[in-house]
N, C-alpha and C positions, 0 to 999 in steps of 0.2 A: 305842235309833235316836230320834236328835235328829227334832223335827217339823222341816218345811219352815219357815223363815221365809216365805216370802209365801202360803202355806196356812191359811185357819182350821182352829182345834184339831178340830171335828168332821168338817172335809173329811180334811183329814188322818186319822183315826181309821180310816174309811173305804177311805181308799184302802189303809192299812198292812194292815188286814185282806184286801183283794183279794189284796195282794201275798203274807203271808204264805198265802193259801188255794191260789194256785199251785204247780204240781209246779217242779222243780228245772229242767226242762227250760222251761217257760215262762218262767221266771225269766229263765235265761238268754236265750232267746231275746229276752225283752223288753230286757235289757242288752243285746245285738248291737245291737237297732234303736237304741237309744237310743245309741249309740256312731257307729253311721253315721249316724243325721241331725244330731247335734253333730260332726260331720266335713262331714257337705255344708252345714252353716248356716257352718261355718267357710273351708271352700273358696269359698262363697259370697260371704261379707266378704272374703277373700283378691282375689278377683277385682274385684268392685266399688270396692276399694280402690286397685287396680292393674291399668284396665283393658286398659291393654297389653300384660301377662304371654298370654303363651304358654299351652296348658293346661299341658306341660309345665313351665313357671316355677310357676305358682299351684300345683302336686304338690308341686312341691319345696318351696315355702314352706311347705306345709302339713305336709312331713315336719320341714320344721323346728321346727315348736310341735310335733310331736307327740312327737319323742323329744330335741330339746334338739340343739344347737350339737355338745356335744362328742360324742356319739352320732352325728349326721348324719355329722360330718366322718370317725367312724373305719369304718362303714357305706358311705358313699358319697363316699370322698373325691376324686373328682374332677367332684362335682356340682358347679353353681352353685350357691353360699351368697345366696340372692334374700330380698330383704325381706318378710316374712310381712305 
């Protein structure tokens, strides 16, 4: 596992030990929480860039980021292609 570039080596070692000590379900829970946090931050950034967007527009923009335009069009062909 590569060391995080924004973390001091001693802090990185502690973090790695803590992650390794976690149960698989705890690591999965943490990964899910981090993913949801990243989505929330991205959604908030979209809302900041586009204050005129409706909640649906912001959600469509987030989905475009998450899956890319090609898959977005295949899954939601009638959805608006709003800018992220």
